[in-house]
PANUKOL-536121 format. One record per residue (C-alpha): x, y, z. Coordinates in steps of 0.2 Angstrom, whole numbers, padded with zeros to 4 digits, always signed. Layout:
XYZ;...
***
This chain:
+0091+0065+0003;+0111+0060-0003;+0112+0040-0002;+0126+0043+0011;+0117+0054+0022;+0100+0040+0020;+0112+0029+0027;+0118+0038+0042;+0102+0043+0046;+0091+0027+0042;+0087+0012+0053;+0101+0005+0042;+0114+0009+0054;+0103+0003+0070;+0100-0013+0068;+0085-0012+0058;+0083-0014+0040;+0069-0003+0030;+0054-0012+0020;+0058-0028+0014;+0066-0035+0027;+0049-0038+0035;+0041-0045+0018;+0058-0055+0017;+0057-0062+0031;+0038-0066+0031;+0032-0086+0030;+0052-0089+0033;+0048-0106+0040;+0043-0108+0019;+0055-0115+0007;+0055-0099-0004;+0071-0087-0008;+0069-0069-0005;+0066-0067-0024;+0053-0080-0025;+0041-0066-0010;+0030-0056-0018;+0024-0038-0008;+0006-0030-0015;+0003-0015-0006;-0013-0006-0006;-0015+0013-0003;-0033+0020+0001;-0029+0038-0004;-0041+0051+0005;-0040+0045+0022;-0054+0031+0026;-0060+0032+0042;-0053+0019+0054;-0067+0021+0065;-0080+0015+0054;-0069+0001+0046;-0065-0007+0062;-0079-0004+0075;-0077-0002+0093;-0096-0007+0094;-0096-0008+0114;-0090+0009+0115;-0103+0021+0119;-0092+0036+0117;-0090+0031+0100;-0109+0031+0098;-0112+0046+0106;-0098+0057+0094;-0106+0049+0081;-0125+0049+0081;-0128+0047+0064;-0115+0039+0055;-0110+0027+0066;-0113+0008+0062;-0127+0000+0072;-0121-0011+0084;-0132-0025+0076;-0127-0023+0057;-0107-0025+0063;-0100-0041+0058;-0093-0045+0076;-0074-0055+0077;-0073-0050+0097;-0081-0043+0113;-0075-0025+0109;-0072-0025+0089;-0080-0028+0072;-0079-0025+0055;-0089-0015+0044;-0105-0024+0036;-0097-0022+0017;-0083-0031+0023;-0090-0047+0024;-0076-0055+0014;-0062-0047+0025;-0069-0055+0040;-0069-0072+0029;-0050-0069+0030;-0049-0064+0048;-0058-0081+0051;-0046-0089+0042;-0032-0083+0051;-0024-0074+0036;-0028-0055+0041;-0020-0045+0054;-0026-0029+0059;-0014-0016+0068;-0026-0005+0076;-0019+0015+0081;-0006+0016+0068;+0002+0034+0065;+0017+0043+0067;+0022+0060+0080;+0015+0075+0075;+0003+0071+0063;+0000+0081+0048;-0015+0084+0043;-0012+0087+0023;-0016+0073+0009;-0001+0078+0001;+0012+0081+0015;+0004+0066+0023;+0006+0053+0008;+0023+0060+0007;+0026+0055+0025;+0021+0038+0022;+0026+0035+0005;+0045+0040+0011;+0047+0035+0028;+0052+0051+0036;+0046+0060+0050;+0033+0074+0050;+0049+0087+0048;+0061+0079+0036;+0057+0080+0018;+0065+0066+0010;+0065+0064-0011;+0066+0045-0010;+0052+0031-0005;+0055+0017+0008;+0052+0004-0006;+0064+0014-0017;+0079+0013-0006;+0076-0006-0005;+0078-0005-0022;+0094+0004-0021;+0101-0008-0009;+0098-0024-0020;+0109-0031-0031;+0096-0037-0046;+0094-0029-0063;+0078-0038-0063;+0060-0028-0063;+0058-0029-0045;+0045-0016-0043;+0029-0010-0054;+0016+0003-0049;+0000-0002-0057;-0005+0017-0062;+0002+0033-0076;+0014+0040-0063;+0027+0033-0051;+0023+0038-0034;+0037+0042-0022;+0036+0026-0013;+0044+0016-0028;+0057+0030-0030;+0076+0027-0027;+0090+0038-0027;+0098+0026-0041;+0086+0014-0043;+0065+0015-0047;+0051+0005-0050;+0041+0006-0066;+0024+0013-0068;+0013+0004-0079;-0007+0003-0079;-0007-0009-0096;+0008-0019-0102;-0001-0020-0121;-0001+0000-0120;+0015+0004-0113;+0024-0009-0125;+0015+0001-0141;+0022+0018-0134;+0041+0011-0133;+0040+0005-0151;+0035+0020-0158;+0048+0030-0167;+0047+0047-0158;+0052+0036-0142;+0070+0030-0150;+0070+0048-0155;+0071+0054-0138;+0082+0042-0130;+0097+0045-0147;+0094+0063-0140;+0097+0061-0123;+0109+0050-0126;+0120+0063-0137;+0119+0075-0123;+0120+0067-0107;+0137+0064-0108;+0141+0084-0106;+0138+0082-0089;+0119+0086-0089;+0113+0074-0076;+0094+0079-0080;+0097+0072-0097;+0108+0057-0090;+0092+0053-0079;+0082+0055-0094;+0094+0042-0105;+0093+0030-0092;+0074+0030-0086;+0070+0030-0106;+0081+0015-0109;+0075+0004-0093;+0058+0009-0097;+0059+0002-0116;+0068-0015-0111;+0056-0016-0094;+0039-0013-0107;+0046-0027-0119;+0051-0039-0105;+0032-0037-0097;+0024-0038-0113;+0031-0054-0118;+0029-0062-0102;+0010-0058-0097;+0006-0064-0113;+0012-0081-0103;-0002-0084-0093;-0022-0076-0091;-0033-0078-0074;-0047-0085-0075;-0056-0077-0060;-0069-0064-0063;-0063-0048-0055;-0075-0033-0051;-0079-0020-0063;-0070-0007-0051;-0054+0004-0053;-0046-0009-0037;-0055-0022-0046;-0043-0019-0060;-0028-0017-0055;-0028-0032-0045;-0032-0042-0060;-0016-0034-0069;-0006-0040-0054;-0011-0059-0052;-0008-0059-0072;+0009-0053-0070;+0012-0064-0056;+0005-0079-0064;+0016-0077-0079;+0031-0075-0070;+0038-0058-0072;+0050-0056-0059;+0044-0043-0050;+0044-0044-0031;+0035-0027-0027;+0018-0020-0033;+0011-0005-0029;-0008+0001-0031;-0020+0012-0026;-0037+0016-0023;-0046+0035-0021;-0061+0042-0015;-0060+0043+0006;-0059+0060+0009;-0078+0057+0015;-0081+0076+0023;-0101+0074+0019;-0114+0059+0015;-0098+0045+0024;-0111+0031+0027;-0115+0027+0007;-0100+0033+0001;-0089+0022+0015;-0099+0007+0011;-0097+0008-0008;-0079+0009-0007;-0077-0004+0007;-0088-0013-0001;-0075-0013-0019;-0060-0016-0009;-0068-0031+0001;-0074-0040-0017;-0059-0035-0028;-0048-0044-0011;-0059-0058-0010;-0056-0062-0029;-0037-0060-0028;-0032-0069-0013;-0043-0083-0020;-0032-0082-0036;-0016-0080-0028;-0021-0097-0017;-0027-0109-0033;-0011-0105-0041;+0001-0108-0026;+0005-0089-0025;-0002-0084-0007;+0010-0092+0003;+0025-0081-0004;+0014-0067-0005;+0010-0054+0007;-0003-0038+0006;-0002-0022+0015;-0015-0010+0015;-0013+0009+0023;-0022+0025+0022;-0011+0042+0023;-0022+0048+0039;-0038+0041+0050;-0054+0052+0052;-0060+0064+0066;-0065+0055+0081;-0082+0067+0079;-0094+0067+0064;-0096+0083+0058;-0113+0094+0051;-0111+0084+0035;-0113+0068+0040;-0094+0063+0039;-0077+0065+0046;-0065+0077+0042;-0045+0074+0043;-0039+0065+0059;-0022+0056+0064;-0021+0038+0069;-0029+0024+0058;-0028+0006+0056;-0020-0004+0044;-0021-0021+0036;-0009-0036+0033;-0014-0052+0022;-0004-0068+0022;-0002-0086+0024;+0013-0086+0036;+0008-0070+0049;+0016-0071+0064;+0004-0061+0073;-0015-0068+0066;-0031-0058+0072;-0027-0040+0080;-0011-0035+0085;-0013-0023+0099;-0029-0015+0107;-0041-0005+0099;-0039+0014+0100;-0043+0023+0118;-0059+0036+0114;-0057+0042+0130;-0037+0047+0129;-0035+0059+0115;-0023+0072+0110;-0023+0091+0113;-0035+0093+0097;-0047+0079+0101;-0039+0067+0091;-0034+0048+0092;-0015+0046+0099;-0006+0033+0087;+0002+0019+0096;+0011+0011+0082;+0024+0022+0071;+0022+0014+0056;+0038+0014+0052;+0040-0001+0063;+0027-0011+0052;+0042-0006+0037;+0055-0017+0048;+0058-0034+0050;+0053-0045+0064;+0037-0033+0067;+0023-0044+0060;
***
């Protein structure tokens, strides 16, 4: 999508402002400048089962449709008369008790898509189900900024759509030392020189490559030098998310001028043997979040940080024959921070007696509302 078309079609023209806005207004009573604030996005890839994450433990329909995989009532970490957390989410329940967690129920979008890749594109771009955008919701925020700093980092080997703008984009980097070593290789400079010598010949692809390589080398050098300043003393769990959040924490502690961090955790496509798989996955998530929040808090960074966790869709309301669930629609979403406008549950749980034509959950909150200001 061209920049001018995006500006016409986005909520920028209707009084809202995509993304950052919600995040930049978060904790606005604090004395932080917008550039001080940090947004950490955690993507649970595969479609986490929201009904077994935030459990309607007093709902008979839930147990009728999930006779073998439903979480027993006596194991639920109850936080109200209707809802409770999966037993593996004890650290999250603690954040709830401390007023640092907002759970948004029934998040989705009209005409939901059950394809992993397509639905993830929709979430990462902020588009509708029938629209195909080439830029991400965070990438468009980068396009609108005048800053030339390293404003977004994805802790991965590849950059996802979310951080890709039309003119600016984030940096994908799993390890600062490894990336720095790569860009110091002679062949890297040769590729830059080749792209530089030809991109003036009206070759847009080479021009894009040249700009990307130069920015990558500059960023790699900066991040490598800055990331050596301070190391975290916390012991993070030895799982994929724990390692990613440790990397994020160390960059934040070192004062890298990055506003947005993006990490992902895979494995949530639980078509079979869901109870064991989801227990392990949610446990890994909760343990990593617990240490990360503690780390930020001890270093005075939590008040200016907002953590957003989402999954591309939920699971089917009924269990399947393999003790799992299939691709569904609406899901819950977590927001963690010290300055939330709304603590606890943002809205009522999903109505299991009022389903759509496919016997799936109806969404109540369009996920794009959460990307806009004055929502949470």
